N, C-alpha and C positions, 0 to 999 in steps of 0.2 A: 183471431180466426187463424186456423191452420188446417192443412189437408195433406193427405198422402196421395201421390199420383203414380200410377203404374206407367213408367216411362217406356218400358218394353217388357216382353215376355219371352219365353223360350221358343224360338223359331229357327229356321235354317240359317238366318243371318243376324240373330240377336239373342241375348240372354237376359234374364230378369233383372230389372233395375227399377228402383223406387226412389222418387224424389219427394222429400218433405218440404213444404213451402210455408213460410211465415211472412208477414209483412217486411220483416227486417232480416230475413235469412233463409237460405236453402241448404238442405242436407241430402247428399246423394248416397244411396246404398247400392253398392256394386256399380262397377264402371267397366263393362266389357267392351270389346272392340265395337266401334261404331257409335259410341255414346256422344261424341261431339256432333256427329251427323244427326243423331236423334234429337238433340237439343235444338238444332237448326230446323229440322223438319217439323217438330212439334211446337216450335215457337216458345220454348221454355226459357231459353237464354242462359248465359253464363254468370251474370252478375249476381251478387249476394250469396254465392255458394261459399259456405264456411267450412264444410268438412265433407270428406269422402270416406265411406265406411265399407270395407270389403268383408264379405262373409268367408271367402276363401282366397288363397293365393294360387290362382291358375289363370290361364288365358281367358276363361269364360267370365271370371269375376273382376280381373284387374287389367286385362289386355288393353283397355282404352285409357288407362290412367296417364301414361306419358303424353299422349296427344291431348287429352283433356287439360292437363296441367299447363301445357303451352298455350292452349286456347284461353284458359282462365287468365293467364298472365297477359296475353295480348288484349283481353277485354278490360284490363285495368285492375284485376284482383291483385292484392298485395300480400295476402296471407291465406294459407289453407292448411288444414290439419287432415292427415291421413291416418286412419285407424284400421286395424285388421289383425288377422292371425299372425303367428310367428312366420317369418319368411317375407313379410311385406317390406321390411327395411332392406333386405337383401335384393329383392326385386327392383326397388327404386334405385338402389346403388348400381345395379347391373345396367341401368339405362343411362349411365353417365356418358356414354359415347355419343348419344344423340338427343338427350333431353336436358336442356340447360336454359334457365331464364334468370337474368340478374335482378329483375324487378319483383320476383316472387319469393316469399319465404315459406318453406314447407317444413312442417313438423310431422314426424312419423312415430306413432305409438302402437306397439304390438300388444295385443290383449294378454293379460295374465289373470291368475285366479282372483286377485284383489279387485279386478274391474267388474266382478259380479256384484260387489257391494259398494264400491266407490266408482263414480262415473269415469269412464274412459274419456269422455268429452262433456263439457258443461259450459253453457253460456246463458244469456238472459231468456232464451226461448225454451231450451230443453236440457235435460240431463240424460245422457245415454250410457247405459250399462252394457257390458260385454260378457257373454257367457260362452266359454270355450267347450266344444264337444269334440270327441276323438273316437276313432275306431279302436278295437281292443289292442292292436299292435301298431307300432310305428316302424318305418324303415330306418335302418342305420344310416349315419351320415355318409354322404358320398365323398370320394376323393376331391381335393381342392382342384379348382380350375387353374392349374399351374401352367406356366409358359417356359418350356425348356429351351435352352439355346445350345448351339454346337460349341460355344466357347463361353467362359465365365465373364461376368462383368468385371470391370476394373473396380478395385475397392474405392469406397467413397470416404473421404475424410477432409478435414479443413485444409490440410496442406497437400492433399492429393498424393500422398506418399503410398505407392503400391507395395512397399516392403513390410509395412506393419501388419500384424495379424492378431491383434488383441480382440477378444470377443466383442461383438457389437451389441448394442442394446436391442436392435431388431432381432438378431439371432438368439440372444438370451431369452427375451420374453416371448418370442414366437414359439420357441421350442418348449418352454416350460408352461406356457399358457397362464402365467401368473396374473392375478387380478390386482396386485399391489405394485405400483411402480417404485423403483429404487432410485436414489439420487444419481447413480451411474447412468440410468436409462435416459436421463434428460441431457446428457452431455454430448453435443453435436460432434466434438472432436473425437469421440470414441466410435462414431458411426462410420465404420469402414467397410464392412461386408455388405452384400446385397440386401437391400431392404425387401423383405419377402412377406407381404401382408397375407398371402394365401396360407401361411402357417399359423396365423393368429387363431386363438381359440377363446371361447367364453366371452367375458366382458370386454376383453381387448379387441376381439373381432367386431363386437357390437360398436365399440367406440370408433373403430376405423370406418365402418359403414356410415355411422352418423356424421363423421367429419366429411366424408365424400358427399353425402346428401346436402349438408350445410353449404358446401361450395357450389353444388349444382343449382341451388336455389337460395342465394345469399340474401335476397331482398335488399341489396345494397344501393339500389337506385330506384327512385320513384318512377312509376309507369310513364309519366310525362317526359322523363329524361331518356327513355329507351325507345328507339325506333326499330321495332322488329320488322323483319323483312317478310312480307306476305308470301314471297315466292322462294324463300330459303328457310326451312323450318328449324334450323339449328344456329346456335351462336357461332359467329365466324372465328372468334379467337378465344377458345376456352382456356388457353394458357393464361389469360388475364384473370380468371377467377380461380383456377387451380394453383394457388400459391399461398404460402402460410399467412401473409399479412392482409388478406382480403377481409374487409369488415363484413359482418353478417348481422342481420336484424335479429336473428335467433341463435346466438352462439351456443354451442354444445359443450358440456364438460369434457376436459381432456386429461384424465387422470394418468395416462400413460405417456404424456409428452409427445403425442403423435402429430400434432398440428404442424410442426415445422417440416414434416416429411410429406405434406400434401402438395406435391409438385408433380408436373406432368409425367416424368418417367415412372414415378411410383403409382400414379393414378391409372396408368395404362396396364399395370400388372393385375393378375387375377385376384379376385376377392377371396376372403377366407371361406373355407368350405361351410356348407349349410345342409342340414338334413332335409329330406323330402318334406314338402309342406303338405301335411295330411289333415291337420286340425281344421275345424270350421268354427266360425264365430257367429253366434246368434246375438241379437241386440234387443234390449228393452229401452224403449224411448218414452220418457215421461215428460210431459209439458210442464213448464214452470207453474207453480201455484198461481191461481187467479183469485184475487181478493173479491169478496162479496160486493154487491152493489151498495153504494152509499145511500143511506136512508135519512132524508132531511127531517122527517117527523121525529125520529128518534133523537137526532141532534138537538132539535128544538126543545125536547123534553129535558135536556140538561141546561136549558137557559141560553143556548147559543142562538144567534141570529144569522140569517142568510147573509153571505158575504165572504170576505177573505178567510174566515175561520172554516167555513164549509169547504172551501177550496183546499185548504191544508189537510183536512181530514180525508177528503176524497183522494188526495195524493199519498196517503199513508203516514201523515205527520200528526203528532199529538198536539193538542191545544189546551189552553187554560180557560175554564168557564168563569163568568163574573164572580161566582162565589169562591173562586180559588181552586176548585177541583180540577185535576188534570183529566182530560177526556182523551182516551186513546182511540185510534181509528176503528178497532174491532168493536168498540162499544156502539158505533153508529153504522155498522155494516150488516147487510143480510148475511146469511150463512154463505161461506165461500163455495164457489162452484167446484165440483171434483175435477181434477186435472186429468185429461185424457191420456191413456197409455196405449202404446202400440208395440207389438212384438214382431220381430223379423226373424224367422226360423229358417236356417239352412241345414237340411238333413240330406247329405249327398247320397247315402245308401243305407240299406237296412243295418249295416254294421255300426252305424252311429246312433241307432234308436235307443239302446240301453243307456248310453252316455247322456243323451238328451233327457229322457224320461226320469232318470235318477236325479237330475238337478232339482234342487228345491227353490231356486230363484224365481222360476216362472209361477209356481204355485203361490209363493209369498206375495206376488204382485196382484193376484186375482182379486183379493178382497182387502187390499191395503187401504186404511183410512185416508180420505182426502184424494183418492185416485180412482179412476174408472177405466178398466180394461175395455177398449172399444173394438179393436181389430187385431187380427194376427195374419201376417203374410207367411205362407208356407212355401219354401223353395225346395222342391223334393226331387231326389234322384229316383232311378228306376226301382220299382218294387216297394217303395216306402209307403205309398198311399194304400196299397192293398194289405199291408201288414197290420194285423189286429192290435198290436201294441201301440202303433201310432194312432190308429183310429180311436182307441180308448183314451189316449192322452188328449187328443183334440176335444173329444166330447166332454171331458172333465171341466172345461172352461165355461160350459153353460151355453144355452141357446141364444143369449143376448149378444154374445160376441160374434163379430163378423169374421169369417174365415175366408181368406182369399188364397187360392192355391195355384201355384205354377208347377205344372206337371206335364212335361213335353209329350209324354206318351198319349195323353188324352186332350191336350190343349190345342190341337190343330196346328196349322202352319200359315197363319195369315200374313199378308204383306206388311213388312215393317216400315218401308219408305214409300208411301203411296204416291208422292209426286213423281219420282222417276219411274215407278211402275205404270202410272197413267201415261207418261211420255212414251214408254216402251209399247204400251197397248196401242196408242195412236200410230206409232211408227210401224207396228206390225201390219197395219192395213196398207202400208206402202210396199213393204217387202218383208214377209214373215220369215224368210230364210236368213236375212241379215239381221233383222230385229225380232227374234223369237220372243214369245210371251214368257214372262218369268214364271217359275213353278211355285205354286202355293195351294193351300186348301183354306178356304175362308172361315169355316165354322168350327167352334170348339166341340169336342166330343164329350166334354165333362158337364153333366147336368144332374147334380145331386142336391137334395134339399138343405144339407147342413153347411155347404160351402159353395162358393162361386169361383169360376176360373179367372185367373189374373189375365188381363188384357191391356194392351197399350191404351193410354189415355183414359184409364179407369180411375175414378176419383173417389176417395173415401174422406168425407168431411169429418175431421176430428174435433173441431170446435167451430160452430155447433156440431154435435154428433149426429151423423146421418148414415143411412145405408149406402153401399157402393153404387155408383152410377157411372156410365160410360159417356164421355163427352168427345166424340170423334172430331178430328180436325176436318176442315172442308175438303181437302184433297182426298182423304180417305172415303168420305161419302160419295164424292164424284166418281172415284175409281170403282167402288162397289156398284154404283148405279150403271156405270158404263159397261160392266161385264155382261149385262143382260139387255142392254139397250141397243137400238140400231146405230150404225156409224154416224148418221146425220145428227144424233143427239149430242155427240161429243167431238165431232169434227165439223167445223163451220164450212159453208159452201166454198169460200176461197181456198181453204185447205184441201177439200175434196177435189177441187178443180186442179190444184197444183199436183196432187197425187196422180191424177189421171194423165196429166201432161208428162210427168216423169215416167210413168209406166209406158206410155206410148213411145217416148224417146228410146227407152230400152228395147221395146219390141222392134222398132225400126232399125236399131243397130244390130239386133240379132238376125233380122230378116236378110237372107242372102249372104250372111257371113259364113265363110268356110271354117268349120271347126278344126282347129289344129291342136295336136297334143303337145302342150308346152310343159317343160319340167316344173314340178311343184304346183300345178294348177289345183290339185286336190288338198294341198296343205291348208289348214284352217287356222285363222288367227282370231282369238277372242279377246277383245279389249275390255278387261274387267274393271279397270280403274284408269281414268283419263285426266284427273286433276293434278295440279302441282301443289306441293306443300301441305295443304289442308283440304279436307273434303268440303263439298258444297252440297246444296240440296239435290242437284242432278248428277253430280260426278263424285265418285270415290277417288282415293289417291292411287298412285301408280301401280299397275300390274297388267301384264299381257301374257296370255297363254298361246303357245304355238303347238298345234297338234299335227304330228307327222304320221299319216296313215301307214300302218304296218310296223311302226317303230316305237312310238310313244310320244310324250309331250315334254316341252321345255317351258318353264315359267320364267318370264323376264320381269324381275322385281316383284315385290309382294308387300305393298303398304298395308296399313291397318285395315281390316275388313275384307281382305282378299278371300279368305275362306268363305265368308258370307256371300260374296259375289259369286264364287264358284257354286256354292250350294243353291243359291237362288236361280242361277242360270241353268244348271243341269238337273237340279232336284235331288232330294235325299231318298226318294222312294226306290228301294232296291229292286222292286218288281218291274221297273221300267228300264229299258235298255239305255246304256250310256248315261247312267246317273252319276252323281258327283263322286261316289265311292269307286266307281269304275274309272273315272278320270283320275282320281287320286292314286289308284293302283297303277295306272298307266303313266304316271308322272315319273320321268327318269332324271331330270336335272332342273335345279333352281339356280338362276343366275341373278346375283345382287350387284348392281352397278356401283353403289357407294353407300356410305353409312348414314345419309340423311334419313330420318325416321319414316318419311312418307314413301320410302322405297323398300323398307324391310320390316316394319313393325308388325306385319301380319304373318311373318314366316314361322314364328314359334307356334302359332295356333295350327298352321298347316301340318307341321311336324307332329304336334300332339294328336291331331286327328288321324294322321297316318299310322300312329301306334295303335289306334283302335281297330284297324282293319283285321277282319277275321275271314279266312286264315291270314296270317301275316304275309307281307310281301316277301317274295323269295329272292329279290334282287335289290341292291343298294340304291339309294337316292343320292345323286351327286350334287353337292351344293358349292357353288363357286362364289366366294365372298372374301373380302380382305380381313386383315387381322381383327379389327374391331367388331366385325360381324361375327366372326368365329368365337371371339372371347365372350361376347354378350350371350350367344347361344349356349356356350359351355357353362357359364355361370347360371343362366336361367334354368338349364337342364337339371341343376341340383334340386330345384323346387318341383319341377314337373317333368315327367319322362318325355323326352323328345326323340329318343332313339339314337343318342350319341355314344352310348357305351360300346356298341358293337359296330365294327366297320361294315358289316353286312346291312346295317340300317341306313346310316347317313355317313357319307364320305365327303370330307372337306377338300376343296381344291382352292388354292390361293391364286388370284388373278395375275400377280406379278410374274411368276415364272413362265406363264403361258402368254405373255404380253408381246405383241409385235409393235415395233416402233415406239419404245419408251421415250417419253418426252420430258423436257424440263417443265416443272409445274409453276409457271409464272403467275397463274391465276389462283393457285391453290394456297390460300392464305391461312389455312387452319393447321397450326403446328401439331396439334394432337394426332393428326393422321399422317404426319411425316415422321415423327419420332417413333421408333420401334415399329415401323410399318413393314418390316420384312416378314415373310411368311412364318408361321409357326413351324418349328423344327421337330416337334414331337408327333406329327401326323403319321398314322400307321401306313398311309399310302402317300407317295410323293405326288405333287401336283401334275407332273408329267405322266405318271402312271394313271392317275385319275382321269386326265385328259384323254389318254388313249382308250380308257374304258368307256367314257362318254361317247367318243366318236364311234366306237364299235356298236354300242347299244342303239344310238340314234341313226346309224348309217351315214356318218359324216365323213367326208373326205378331208375337210379342213375345219378347224375351230381355233380361234385365238382371240385374245382380248386386245383392246387398243386404248391406250391411255389418252383421255380427252381432257378438255380444259374446263374445270369447274372450281368452285370455291374450296372443295376438299378433294382428296384423291378419288378419282372416278374413272371407270373403264367402260368403254363401249365393247361390243361383241360382234364378231363376224363368224358365220358358219356357212359352209358349202356342203351340200348333200351329194352323195355319190351318184344320184340320178341327174345332177346338173344344176339344180336351183340353189340359190344362196340368199341369205338374209343378214342384214346389218341392223344393229340396235345402238342408238347413240348414248343411252343413259342421259344424264344432265350435262349440257356442254354449251359453250360458245361455238360458233362455226369453226370447225376443226379440220385442218388439212390432214392430220394423221388419220382421221376417220375416212376421209376421201381416199387416201392412199391404201389404207388397210382393208378396204371393202369395195374395191373397184368392180364395177359390173354386177353389183348385187341385184338379184331379182326383185327384192323388196327391201326398202329402207324404212325402219320405224324410228322416227326422229322427234325429239322434243320440240315443241313450238310454244314456249311459255308466253311470249309477248307478241302483240300485234305489230304490224308494220308501222313505222313512224316512231317506234319506241326502242330504237337501236342503242341509244346511249344508256337507257335504263336496263336493257338486256345485258349490255356489256358490264355494267356495275354489278349485276346479279349473276353474271356468268351463265346466262341462258341465251337462247336463240329466238329470233322473231320468225314469223311464218315464212316470209320470203327467204330469210337466211337459211332456214332448214331446207326449203325447196332447192335453193342454190347448191347446197351440199349434195343433195340427191342428183342434181343435174351434172355436177362435176364428177361425181362418182360413177355416173352412167347407170343409175338405178332405174329399173323398168317401172316400178311403182313406189310412190312415196306416201307413207301413212304418217300423218301428223298426230301427236298426242301430247299429254302433259300440259294442259292449258291452264293459264292463270285463273284464279277466282274472279278476275275482272270479266271473264267471259263464261258465265255459269251454264249457259245453254249452248247456243250456236257460236262458234268462233267467228271472228270477223274475216271470213274467207274472201270477201270481195276486195279486200285491201291487198291481197296477195298478187304477185307479179302478173301483169296482163298479157305478157308475150305468150303466144301459143307455144306449146311444148309437146314433145312426143312422150313425155313421162306421165304416167297415170297418177292422179292425185286422189287421196282419200283422207277423210277426217275421222278421228276415233270418237266413239260414243260409248258410254258404259253399257256393257252387256251386248254390244254388237258382235256378230261373228261373221268374219269375212272368209269365204273360200277364195284363195288367191286368184283363181281363174275368173272370179266374178267381181273383183274389186273395181274394175272399170265402171261398173254401174254407179258407184258413189258420186262421180261427177255429174251424172244425170239427175241425181237425187238432191243435190245441194239446195236448190231453191225450194223444193217441197219440204225438206227437213226444216229449213229456216222458217217457212210458213207455219209448220206444225208447232214449233217451239214458240212462235209469236202468238199462238192462240191459247197458251196456257198461262197460269198465274206467274207473276214476276218473282224472281228470286229475291228473298228478303233475309237479310242477316239480322238475327236477334241476339243481342248481347245481354 
């Protein structure tokens, strides 16, 4: 038995993803941002996933792979295969700064022409073939993501002699791009000049990327021997695995003798250049042949008796009859059942149609003996479905084949994560200004007889073969019913009573209160993601939007799925005011506190979406992030346009030159982020010039970073507006005196509160703060309002706020929830709402982790 499940479809916060399930394995096709959260929400689990197959290399199709790989490793998976178009290997290698797992072995295979006839992946369940399609022209390769310095490196040699200048193997074969190593190239004593992998070409470039990936995921330790930190999503000491002698479960060939150079300083350097990733990979999935059913009557006709011989025949073994005749299994079997075949077609635009329809591979499988084509998934870009060439190609497969189409233009925009949507609906009845309804359209607009729309939790049974059906999860049904039902049907009496008490407390506080004009009261803070390390059912990873009326917006961190949170909060409908495209156009600065993936893995998708704005934005977007963030984005930009070519698009600012009170990093144990951590020196705009520009655009009097205390290099942020209000952001940190000193008198402090009170020692080991420690930082700083966020997965719904300090305080306290929007002048209401919010979350289903 096996089936294909629509894990997600094209919506504001998801992209099409298909999960094939067998008793002994799962196979995931496309892994966009939010896939980890989808697997949790839909209770599909991580275990038994054997392969991930990408149809394209862009943020829509592969943006969730790094997070999913870490979740797979943490669930006990030891080996995974990744397959996809050219560029997939480069993408995985570019994630080396933040995606590392010692217990997982990863193999990356890029589709070539031979994979149309020979499987790109094969095991006991399936054979998967890959057919590459392309537009008529391809972009030329982009320049390498090189890292220039104001001074040259010291030559490297065995005796460290700086005077020798003989040609180095790295310089020789990087300049020539030779695919054949020479004996000289393997001599470490000749390696004197700078090792420059960004100059590698051809097979040599591929070899270097493969070595990097083999170190990122060496599979060198069993899962039971690795204790991954649920509140720190990256390996603490990558220098332990980025070294030549690390054993790997899946060693890669090293024809150029590069393995000895896989050391931290070289790993930090830019990858070899890669052309834009434009090809798409379509897949043909053929189930393993199924033997016919054993026929005991036929076996007896050969003189065999029921017993052990029958068992051997049914298992596919030959036996000898009493008369000495050899009886083979096929002599006693019914005709074998045809193996089911599934196509997954990705046609990004009309430019790909000719390449797709001219391929003979799909036609060859239509009537292949022993196989039955049962279903075709069509992942289609704009204009493809209306094109008669594509329609004719679809119809050629006959009426018995089920066509499932993902076409965003006609597919509606249903809710992707019904559990948090239901929680938001419930809280909107408490205060709709703080907890606004998420934007969605529930129904598909596609209703044609020859095919059906792809939807989440749509199941196609492949064996036994059956028509598509939808099997919604319980939360989805409850949410849909609640949309048209009275409040009393989804809010129990105690919750309704708690709501009314909270509203009454707010009304009483407002009655007779003199309204005073305080600076910054109209600034709006939208907490898009409030979880630490990994998403949960109710919380996405870190991201906070600060909207400054009349000036623009500042985004504080942007973990995976941040674009989806923005799009679901503000809506994609351009006919409504203040939609997500307006917000994106209004975004002036992105601040990335540090290089842990839960704080930045969603930035590339935001930059990609910004490039889609029409007309283009006429002002640059300033991005503050350290070396590893900038290098990763530069490398990924070679595959997908992020707007880094033109300084009028994205301007990098390094946090170090604008840092106040630099500190000794006693808790920063990650050597990767200390080596070569100075700012890039080839930036077209200096960090100070960029800072001056940001201050002018956002109307800031002051803006500086503050080095805080975390496992890796991390910076907090302080801004003071010219109108008098100020904001401090902690990033991830232990309680930090530098933050107190660098942000005194802040109007609002946004501080991480990963751990509950009573877990101070655990928080210290993980370099995080407890609730009360974060509040104490705010008190010592003199902050007027303290907003706590970045909660551990131990607290998936309501943080344990009752454990926080019981002493009365003049400082207002608020807790962050996904998709809450706080007008600074109204944040005092949150303390009145705590009990009601806790009651509301207590009335919904429990968080369940499915592995």
